[in-house]
KETOR-580665 format. One record per residue (C-alpha): residue in one letter; x negated, y negated, z. Coordinates in Angstrom, 2 decimals, decimal comma. Each point is the difference from the previous one (the first is absolute). Layout:
// residues N
 residuo       X       Y       Z
       A       X       Y       Z
...
END
This chain:
// residues 594
 residuo       X       Y       Z
       M   19,52   -6,28   14,03
       T    3,13    0,56    2,28
       N    1,87    1,61   -3,00
       Y   -2,91    2,23   -0,76
       Q   -0,26    1,00    3,66
       S    3,63    0,96    0,27
       R   -0,09    1,99   -3,29
       A   -2,91    1,80    1,24
       A    1,46    0,90    3,16
       I    3,55    1,14   -1,66
       F   -1,94    2,15   -2,61
       R   -2,41    1,57    2,62
       S    3,10    0,92    2,08
       E    1,75    1,48   -2,75
       A   -3,07    2,00   -1,07
       D   -0,50    1,43    3,42
       S    3,85    1,06    0,19
       L   -0,50    1,74   -3,62
       R   -3,22    1,55    1,60
       L    1,76    1,39    2,99
       K    2,83    1,34   -2,32
       Y   -2,43    1,66   -2,30
       D   -1,65    1,78    3,11
       R    3,25    0,98    1,45
       F    1,33    1,59   -3,22
       S   -3,32    1,69   -0,48
       W    1,28    2,59    2,90
       V    3,37    0,14   -1,94
       R   -1,66    0,85   -3,13
       L   -2,15    2,59    1,76
       G    3,22    1,51    1,54
       A    1,89    0,03   -3,18
       F   -2,77    1,88   -1,74
       L   -0,18    2,78    2,61
       G    3,52    0,10    0,35
       G    0,82    0,30   -3,72
       V   -2,77    2,59   -0,47
       G    1,45    2,14    2,65
       L    3,48   -0,42   -1,31
       V   -1,00    1,11   -3,58
       A   -1,90    2,93    1,43
       L    2,99    1,08    1,99
       L    2,31   -0,26   -3,12
       F   -2,42    1,95   -2,07
       T    0,37    2,89    2,31
       A    3,80   -0,14   -0,32
       H   -0,07   -0,22   -3,89
       W   -2,77   -1,00   -2,31
       A    2,41   -2,17   -2,19
       V    1,27   -1,97    2,89
       G   -3,63   -0,45    1,00
       A   -1,05   -1,22   -3,27
       V    2,82   -2,40   -0,22
       A   -0,82   -1,42    3,57
       A   -3,70   -0,07   -1,03
       V    0,85   -2,50   -2,73
       V    2,47   -2,15    1,97
       F   -2,78   -0,24    2,84
       L   -2,71   -0,78   -2,42
       G    2,06   -2,65   -1,74
       G    1,21   -1,43    3,46
       F   -3,28    0,17    1,58
       Y   -1,76   -1,74   -3,01
       R    2,63   -3,13    0,34
       L   -0,70   -0,12    3,76
       M   -3,84   -0,33   -0,75
       Q    0,65   -2,73   -2,47
       W    2,26   -1,70    2,53
       H   -2,69    0,29    2,77
       L   -2,81   -1,27   -2,69
       A    2,01   -2,94   -0,76
       I    0,13   -0,93    3,61
       E   -3,85    0,08    0,22
       A   -0,26   -1,93   -3,17
       A    2,55   -2,81    1,46
       A   -2,18   -0,09    3,12
       S   -3,23   -0,48   -2,01
       H    1,60   -2,63   -2,09
       T    1,52   -1,76    3,03
       E   -3,70   -0,04    1,56
       R   -1,40   -1,47   -3,02
       L    2,51   -2,88    0,39
       A   -0,82   -0,51    3,50
       A   -3,77   -0,04   -0,83
       I    0,71   -2,54   -2,85
       N    1,63   -2,43    2,39
       E   -2,48    0,65    2,58
       A   -2,76   -0,89   -2,54
       E    2,04   -3,30   -0,96
       V   -0,23   -1,02    3,68
       R   -3,63    0,23    0,05
       A   -0,18   -1,79   -3,34
       L    2,05   -3,02    1,36
       A   -2,88   -0,03    2,59
       H   -2,48    0,07   -2,87
       D   -1,13    3,60    0,62
       F    0,20    1,48   -3,51
       T   -1,94    3,07    0,67
       G    2,93    2,23   -0,64
       F   -0,08   -0,94   -3,82
       P   -2,43    0,68   -2,68
       D   -2,76   -2,21   -0,29
       G   -0,64    0,29   -3,91
       A   -3,83    0,04    0,57
       R   -0,02    2,41   -3,17
       F    0,95   -3,03   -1,98
       L   -2,81   -2,68    0,88
       K   -2,27   -0,78   -2,83
       H   -2,82   -2,11    1,19
       D   -0,27   -1,51   -3,43
       H    3,64   -1,16    0,00
       P    0,61   -3,93   -0,27
       Y    1,33   -0,15    3,57
       A    0,81    3,41    1,41
       L   -2,93    0,13    2,56
       D    0,06   -3,56    1,34
       L    3,80   -0,47    0,32
       D    0,45    3,42    2,16
       L    2,15    1,62   -2,37
       F   -0,87    3,60    0,96
       G   -1,47    1,82    3,01
       R    0,80   -0,34    3,85
       H    2,20   -2,92    0,70
       S    0,38   -1,01   -3,64
       M    2,89   -1,50   -2,03
       F    0,63    3,50   -1,55
       Q    0,33    1,74    3,30
       A    2,34   -2,90    1,32
       C    2,47    0,66   -2,80
       C   -0,52    3,51   -1,28
       R    3,20    2,26    0,71
       A   -0,68    1,96   -3,12
       T   -0,27    3,70    1,04
       T   -1,29    1,46   -3,30
       A   -3,30   -0,28   -1,81
       I    1,72   -1,57   -3,05
       G    2,06   -2,52    1,94
       Q   -3,19   -1,01    2,00
       E   -1,97   -0,44   -3,22
       R    2,73   -2,33   -1,28
       L    0,02   -2,07    3,01
       A   -3,76   -0,52   -0,39
       Q    0,52   -0,81   -3,57
       Y    2,54   -2,73    1,05
       L   -2,85   -1,56    2,30
       L   -2,72    0,30   -2,45
       E    1,56   -1,10   -3,21
       P    1,94   -3,29   -0,27
       A    3,34    0,79   -1,69
       D    1,50   -2,07   -2,66
       L    2,77   -2,57    0,89
       Q    2,93    2,41   -1,39
       F   -1,33    2,88    2,45
       I   -0,36   -2,10    2,97
       A    3,71   -1,26   -0,57
       N    1,21    3,62   -0,17
       R   -1,98    1,01    2,95
       Q    1,36   -3,00    2,08
       R    3,54    0,80   -0,80
       A   -0,52    3,71    0,77
       I   -1,50   -0,63    3,35
       S    2,58   -2,50    0,84
       E    2,49    2,73   -0,45
       L   -2,01    2,81    1,88
       K   -0,81   -2,11    2,99
       P    3,15    0,23    1,89
       M    0,31    3,85   -1,09
       L   -1,85    1,14    3,28
       D    1,89    3,25    0,29
       W   -0,49    1,02   -3,73
       R   -3,80   -1,03    0,06
       Q   -0,66    1,93    2,92
       E    1,92    3,04   -1,41
       F   -2,08   -0,31   -3,01
       Q   -3,07   -0,26    1,95
       A    0,69    2,97    2,43
       R    0,58    2,07   -3,11
       G   -3,25   -0,97   -1,36
       L   -1,82    0,94    3,23
       E    0,57    3,60   -1,20
       T   -2,42   -0,40   -2,81
       T   -3,56    1,11   -0,15
       D   -1,18   -1,09   -3,64
       D   -3,27   -0,35   -1,38
       P   -0,84   -2,20   -3,10
       A   -2,31    2,76   -1,23
       H    2,75    2,60   -0,23
       L    2,50   -2,44   -1,85
       N   -2,97   -0,86   -2,50
       L   -0,19    3,95   -0,56
       L    3,79   -0,25   -0,64
       N   -0,29   -2,81   -2,30
       A   -2,66    1,81   -1,88
       W    2,35    3,04   -0,23
       L    2,68   -1,95   -1,70
       N   -2,22   -0,45   -3,02
       D   -1,16    3,47   -0,30
       P    0,98    2,30   -2,81
       D    2,58    2,72    0,52
       L   -1,02    3,66    0,85
       V    3,34    1,76   -0,18
       R    2,46   -2,31   -1,42
       G   -0,02   -0,15   -3,77
       N   -1,80    3,46   -0,13
       G    2,56    2,58   -0,96
       M   -1,79    2,97    0,89
       M   -0,88   -1,55    3,63
       T    3,50   -1,06    0,64
       F    1,33    3,46   -1,21
       A   -2,53    1,58    2,33
       S    1,13   -1,83    3,07
       Q    3,60    0,51   -0,57
       L   -0,33    3,90   -0,90
       A   -2,49    0,71    2,79
       P    2,50    0,63    3,11
       W    2,24    2,37   -2,34
       Y   -3,10    1,72   -1,28
       F   -1,37    0,60    3,42
       L    3,47    1,32    1,13
       A    0,10    2,49   -2,79
       C   -3,44    1,22    0,62
       F    0,83    0,27    3,66
       A    3,04    1,86   -0,68
       L   -2,11    2,61   -2,30
       W   -2,52    0,51    2,76
       V    2,80    0,72    2,59
       A    1,87    2,32   -2,39
       L   -2,52    1,72   -2,25
       V   -3,58   -1,21   -0,48
       P   -2,99    0,45    2,28
       W   -1,62   -3,15    1,58
       P   -3,00    0,06   -2,53
       I    2,31   -0,44   -2,85
       F    2,00   -2,66    1,83
       V   -3,16   -2,01    0,52
       I   -0,87    0,42   -3,87
       L    3,36   -1,31   -0,69
       L   -0,67   -3,08    1,94
       L   -3,19   -0,72   -2,08
       P    1,67   -2,82   -2,12
       I    0,82   -1,94    3,11
       F   -3,51    0,32    1,07
       L   -1,51   -1,17   -3,21
       V    2,49   -3,06    0,04
       L   -1,23   -0,85    3,54
       K   -3,63    0,33   -0,91
       K    0,35   -1,90   -3,13
       T    1,75   -3,07    1,63
       N   -1,49    0,02    3,40
       E   -2,55   -2,69   -0,58
       Q    2,42   -2,40   -1,65
       V    2,62    0,67    2,65
       A   -2,67   -0,65    2,78
       K   -0,54   -3,60   -1,73
       I    3,57   -0,88   -0,16
       H    0,34    1,10    3,66
       L   -3,03   -2,08    1,14
       R    1,47   -3,13   -1,58
       T    3,48    0,42    1,64
       A   -0,40    2,13    3,37
       Y   -0,91   -2,79    2,37
       A    2,70   -2,45   -1,38
       E    2,88    2,30    1,25
       A    0,52   -1,51    3,63
       S   -0,48   -3,33   -1,36
       L    2,56    0,22   -2,56
       A    2,52    1,49    2,50
       A   -0,84   -3,04    2,18
       Y    0,33   -2,54   -2,79
       G    3,52    1,68   -1,17
       R    1,27   -0,74    3,45
       L   -1,04   -3,50   -0,02
       M    1,55   -0,56   -3,35
       Q    3,10    1,54    1,18
       V    0,23   -2,82    2,74
       I   -0,59   -2,60   -2,97
       E    2,68    1,68   -1,92
       G    2,56   -0,13    2,64
       Q   -0,14   -3,65    0,83
       Q    2,14   -2,78   -1,68
       F   -2,22   -3,02   -0,85
       E    0,93   -3,45   -1,24
       T   -3,15   -1,51   -1,33
       E   -0,57    0,86   -3,59
       Y   -3,59    0,98    0,56
       L    0,96    2,56    2,65
       Q    2,62    1,23   -2,25
       A   -2,27    0,27   -2,99
       L   -2,38    2,21    2,50
       Q    3,05    2,26    0,76
       R    1,03    0,43   -3,49
       K   -3,54    1,40   -0,80
       L    0,95    2,84    2,30
       T    3,56    0,69   -1,20
       S   -0,16   -0,69   -3,70
       E    1,56    2,22   -2,73
       G    2,29    1,60    2,60
       M   -2,91    1,87    1,83
       S   -1,25   -0,48    3,69
       A   -3,66   -0,53    0,39
       S    0,06    1,25    3,29
       A    1,62    3,36   -0,96
       T   -2,08    0,41   -2,97
       V   -3,35   -0,58    1,88
       G    1,20    2,37    2,31
       Q    0,59    2,71   -2,71
       L   -3,63   -0,62   -0,93
       S   -1,17    0,37    3,67
       Y    1,98    3,26    0,06
       I   -1,63    1,37   -2,94
       I   -3,49   -0,85    1,06
       R    0,83    1,59    3,21
       Q    0,85    3,26   -1,79
       L   -3,13   -0,12   -2,12
       N   -1,94   -0,48    3,27
       M    1,04    3,73    0,98
       R   -3,49    0,30   -1,81
       F   -1,47   -0,72    3,43
       N    1,89    2,98    1,36
       F   -1,53    3,48    0,09
       F    3,38    1,67   -1,14
       A   -0,04   -2,36   -3,10
       V   -1,86    2,98   -1,65
       F    3,33    2,00    0,29
       L    2,15   -2,80   -1,41
       N   -2,36   -0,43   -2,83
       I    0,30    3,79   -1,05
       G    3,55   -0,01    0,57
       S    1,03   -3,00   -1,82
       L   -2,99   -2,03   -1,43
       W    0,92   -2,40    2,89
       D   -2,71   -2,67   -0,95
       L    0,85   -0,12   -3,59
       R    3,77   -0,27    0,79
       Y   -0,81   -3,11    2,10
       V   -2,38   -1,49   -2,16
       L    2,62    0,18   -2,69
       R    2,35   -1,64    2,28
       L   -2,79   -2,69    0,93
       E   -0,34   -0,86   -3,88
       K    3,73   -0,16   -0,71
       W    0,37   -2,61    3,17
       R   -2,99   -1,80   -1,46
       A    1,62   -0,16   -3,64
       A    3,03   -1,41    1,46
       H   -1,31   -2,45    2,30
       R   -3,58   -0,88   -0,78
       Q    1,04   -3,53   -0,81
       Q    2,12   -0,84    3,07
       L   -2,23    1,28    2,87
       P   -2,39   -2,94   -0,17
       D    2,98   -2,20   -0,16
       W    1,36    1,73    3,24
       F   -3,32   -0,46    1,79
       E   -0,15   -3,44   -0,92
       A    3,42   -0,69    1,50
       L   -0,93    1,72    3,10
       R   -3,32   -1,95    0,45
       E    1,45   -3,32   -0,76
       M    2,82    0,57    2,55
       E   -2,46    0,83    2,61
       A   -2,06   -3,05   -0,56
       L    3,14   -2,13    0,10
       C    1,15    1,54    3,25
       S   -3,42   -0,94    1,48
       L    0,41   -3,66   -0,93
       A    3,55    0,10    1,14
       T   -1,17    1,34    3,39
       L   -2,67   -2,63    0,22
       W    2,43   -2,76   -0,45
       Y    2,64    1,68    2,37
       N   -2,81    0,09    2,72
       N   -0,88   -3,56   -0,59
       P    3,38   -1,88   -0,57
       E   -1,39   -3,34    0,34
       W   -2,02    0,47   -3,13
       T    1,37   -1,33   -3,40
       L    0,08    0,94   -3,60
       P   -2,44   -2,21   -2,08
       T    0,71   -1,88   -3,14
       L   -1,92    1,20   -2,79
       A    0,08   -2,12   -3,32
       T   -2,63   -1,58   -2,29
       S   -1,22   -3,19    1,26
       N   -3,13   -1,86    0,96
       A   -0,15    0,17    3,76
       M    0,52    2,30    2,98
       D    2,02   -1,56    2,74
       A    0,55    1,75    3,49
       T    1,58   -0,79    3,38
       G   -0,30    1,85    3,16
       L   -2,65    2,43   -1,53
       G   -1,18    2,56    2,34
       H   -2,32    3,08   -0,08
       P    2,24    3,04   -0,41
       L   -2,09    2,28    2,10
       I   -0,25   -2,31    3,17
       H    2,84    0,56    2,53
       P    2,54   -2,62   -0,05
       S   -0,82   -1,07    3,76
       K   -3,59   -0,83   -1,19
       R    0,52   -1,00   -3,55
       Q   -0,51   -3,73   -0,81
       T    1,53   -1,29   -3,30
       N   -1,23   -2,81   -2,41
       D    1,69   -1,97   -2,93
       F   -2,26    0,25   -3,13
       F    0,16   -1,45   -3,33
       I   -2,53    0,30   -2,89
       Y   -0,07   -0,61   -3,79
       H   -1,42    3,26   -1,16
       R   -1,96   -1,14   -3,31
       G   -3,33   -1,88    0,88
       Y    0,75   -1,05    3,56
       I   -1,73    1,35    3,03
       K    0,82   -0,16    3,57
       L   -3,40   -0,40    2,16
       V    0,66    1,42    3,65
       T   -2,46   -0,78    2,61
       G    0,20    0,73    3,56
       S   -2,00    1,44    2,93
       N   -0,66    3,72    0,92
       M    3,12    1,88    0,72
       A    2,34   -2,90   -1,04
       G    1,97    2,36   -2,37
       K   -1,36   -0,91   -3,34
       S   -0,44    3,55   -1,27
       T    3,52    1,06    1,38
       F    1,53   -3,14   -1,84
       L   -1,69    1,31   -3,38
       R    1,40    3,48    0,64
       T    3,46   -1,64    0,96
       V    0,20   -1,59   -3,35
       G   -1,15    2,88   -2,01
       L    2,09    2,64    1,76
       N    3,05   -1,90   -0,57
       I   -0,67   -0,58   -3,52
       V   -0,51    3,75   -0,45
       L    3,17    0,82    1,84
       A    1,94   -2,54   -2,17
       Q   -1,47    1,51   -3,16
       A    0,99    3,62    1,10
       G    3,71   -1,24    0,26
       S    0,00   -0,17    3,95
       A    1,15   -2,45    2,55
       V   -2,79   -1,98    1,19
       C   -1,02   -1,39    3,40
       A    1,01   -3,61   -0,70
       S    3,09   -2,40    0,54
       S   -0,19   -0,57   -3,50
       L   -2,55    0,87   -2,90
       H   -0,17   -1,18   -3,48
       V   -2,77    1,59   -2,04
       P   -0,84    0,31   -3,59
       P   -1,39    3,48   -1,55
       M   -3,61    0,11    0,91
       Q   -2,78    2,32    0,23
       V   -1,60   -0,12    3,36
       Y   -3,91    0,41    0,23
       T   -1,83    0,07    3,41
       S   -3,60   -0,23    1,18
       M    0,17    0,58    3,77
       R   -1,86    3,14    1,19
       T   -2,77    0,69   -2,46
       Q   -2,39    2,57    1,37
       D   -3,30    1,64   -1,08
       D   -0,14    2,95   -1,82
       L   -3,06    2,48    0,87
       S    1,07    2,25   -2,92
       E   -0,79   -2,75   -2,35
       S   -2,65   -1,65    2,06
       T    2,19   -3,10    0,01
       S   -0,15   -2,95    2,74
       S    3,07   -1,33    1,33
       F   -1,03   -3,38   -1,60
       Y   -0,16    1,63   -3,50
       A    3,11    1,98    0,65
       E    1,51   -3,29    0,62
       L   -1,31   -1,61   -3,32
       K    1,24    2,95   -1,91
       R    3,41   -0,51    1,43
       L   -0,08   -3,70   -0,67
       K   -0,92    0,82   -3,61
       V    3,12    2,29   -0,26
       I    2,05   -3,02    1,08
       I   -1,50   -2,40   -2,36
       E    0,43    2,40   -2,97
       A    3,87    0,66    1,15
       V    0,47   -4,01    0,06
       K   -1,63   -0,16   -3,40
       N    2,14    2,75   -1,46
       A    3,38   -1,20    1,89
       E    1,65   -1,23   -3,32
       Q   -0,75    3,36   -1,60
       Q    1,51    1,98    3,12
       K    3,01   -2,39   -0,10
       L   -0,31   -0,58    3,85
       P   -1,87   -2,77    1,72
       V   -2,67    1,05    2,52
       F    0,59   -0,96    3,41
       F   -3,15    0,43    2,18
       L   -0,62    0,20    3,64
       L   -3,63   -0,29    1,07
       D   -1,53    0,08    3,37
       E   -3,41   -1,43    1,03
       I   -1,19    0,31   -3,43
       L   -3,96    0,39   -0,52
       K   -0,40    0,78    3,79
       G   -3,09    2,30   -0,73
       T   -2,23   -2,76   -0,90
       N   -1,52   -3,05    1,68
       S    2,01   -3,12    0,66
       V   -1,30   -2,24   -2,79
       D    0,63    2,73   -2,63
       R    3,29    0,81    1,48
       H    1,24   -3,68   -0,07
       T   -1,41   -0,48   -3,59
       G    1,24    3,20   -1,47
       S    3,45   -0,33    1,67
       A    0,46   -3,50   -1,25
       A   -0,99    1,37   -3,69
       L    2,42    2,84    0,21
       I    2,80   -2,30    1,07
       R   -0,66   -2,45   -2,92
       Q   -0,19    3,09   -2,31
       L    3,49    1,34    1,23
       I    1,46   -3,25   -0,47
       R   -1,24   -0,27   -3,41
       L    1,39    3,43   -0,91
       E    3,38   -0,96    1,48
       G   -0,25    2,20    2,62
       G    2,03   -0,35    3,31
       G   -0,26    1,21    3,51
       I   -1,24   -0,47    3,58
       I   -3,64   -0,03    1,24
       A   -0,77    0,17    3,78
       T   -3,34   -1,13    1,22
       H   -1,97   -1,13    2,70
       D   -2,01   -2,51   -2,20
       L    1,39   -3,37    0,89
       E   -2,01   -1,52   -2,56
       L    2,24    1,39   -2,71
       G    2,78   -2,17    1,42
       R   -1,56   -2,86   -2,04
       M    1,08    1,53   -3,31
       E    3,35   -1,06    0,65
       A   -0,91   -3,76   -0,76
       E   -1,57    0,84   -3,28
       S    2,51    2,69   -1,21
       N    2,65   -2,49   -1,33
       G    2,40    1,97    2,19
       R   -1,00    3,45   -0,85
       V   -1,40    0,94    3,43
       E    2,00   -0,68    3,15
       N   -1,40    0,43    3,47
       L    1,84    1,92    2,48
       C   -1,09    1,06    3,32
       M    0,83    2,23    3,17
       E   -1,08   -1,57    3,34
       V   -0,83    1,18    3,34
       E    0,13   -1,71    3,29
       I   -1,91    0,63    3,16
       Q    2,19   -0,31    3,03
       N   -1,62    0,38    3,54
       G   -2,86    1,72   -1,56
       Q    2,27    2,38   -1,91
       L    0,58    0,32   -3,75
       F    3,61   -0,83   -1,16
       F    1,11    1,05   -3,68
       D    3,14   -1,13   -1,44
       Y   -0,84    1,65   -3,59
       K    1,63   -2,88   -1,60
       I   -1,01   -1,33   -3,44
       K   -0,64   -3,86   -0,14
       P   -1,15   -2,50   -2,49
       G   -3,71   -0,99    0,05
       V   -3,26    1,40    0,90
       S   -0,64    1,84    3,43
       K   -1,55   -1,86    2,87
       S    0,04    2,54    2,65
       F   -3,01    2,45    0,86
       N    0,26    2,92    2,38
       A   -3,17    2,00   -0,80
       T   -1,84   -1,17    2,68
       L    2,67    0,51    2,72
       L    0,65    3,68   -1,37
       M   -3,84    0,70    0,22
       R    0,06   -1,39    3,67
       Q    2,85    2,28    0,87
       M   -1,99    2,95   -1,39
       G   -2,85   -0,81    2,34
       I   -2,40   -1,84   -2,52
       E   -1,63   -2,80    1,36
       V    0,50   -3,18   -2,19
END
């Protein structure tokens, strides 16, 4: 935290100095303008040629002064963003993640585990680790968390974040550049659709010839009007231009719709790509991403910047004066032609450039997560028959309050049955195991001293709710969820990933007899199907299954102690069936006479 605090103070002080410098030179700029205009006017009175030369020199010099002044403002804004990044990291170390995207748009309630493991939303795993500033980077990070990667990708990501982790200056520079971005996935979807559209001007000889000839034709007509012909004849001479504009207006409007709103996003993406291009990496995976941006002797940042510039010129259609540009030069067709030439040359590379950018943002997010939690470790992922963890903790609980546990389980045909009283930490333990598996299979460091985990597909049933739109009770919703898990376990061989389930208080919506009978039947079925996982329950009678399971069911518990009339929780996993009860005490504390 001290590092982030000192960096925030340094950047804030530097930004304030730049702002003060900018304000002071605003008066210099105003004085230079007034003095320059006065001097040029005075020289014009002496001799028009001297005045003209002075005007050209003044305009050139004043333009450079403006550029220099605006550069100070840009540097101040960039430094303010760096200060804000470090201030947000200070809050993040205190587990206040509100300064970062929560990824709520990526939450799918029917996903195998996203809802139950708090992947998205306020104080979620996504919000804790997301440092991606573009929509495509955030989408890639969400994909990391939602889809287990294969072993090769996990190894690549682990090596990449190991290199990126200590590169704090570069990561924050990359993030600060990204904070200039205001992109929208809908606009990028339109741009992707345009990549596959047919050409309008390119390949059409008449259209291409007309767009090139138009400025010269207009100048000739204008010269005739000035020298010889009356204005009605001048208007008649311009009819060919009007006809071309009328014929192509609808098609140009469609092209403009697909590209117009991507202009600012592309400019920002180009700046981010430039930061990647300018860095030297040692890891092969990072070098491969960089090569995507610099292959075939071209710079992706410059080329994407060109596309942004072309679209910006076509966006003159938003301006009233565009009508005069079109009459004088067929402006729209000229820039549509440039768009189509750009597309023909770079249609194949643009998706690769976007891919490199989104991947780098996701990797930087995981690197920052590990940098902020240096006690975490990279897990070992390899094909094996068991998960083995030491010092396993919940990633979203502050270290000062986090309790860790060691945990071992065979993941095929073995079930850990966790009993315990209310508030003992059973649900949190299930989420601890699930979240760390998800992080491991995303290529991230994990909240553990060590973790060995085989590739698995996690399924959960913890927060099933009723659905009024389908007239579904919470009990029936839970049954539907359990059916999905049973089918997944049955099909695990076809999916090539064993299913690891986390079930919390199964069949809680029915009476105690049905719940016990149904739960026991479900456990036996899951074992027969070679499913593995953890089941948390208050049903202590299920603990008897350990004796009949031939080692396939193991009892664990989380106990609570009552000390001087107060509850004491240690949140530690222990062998056996729970023997502690606290419901009566809790009810008394709430004023319920028991």
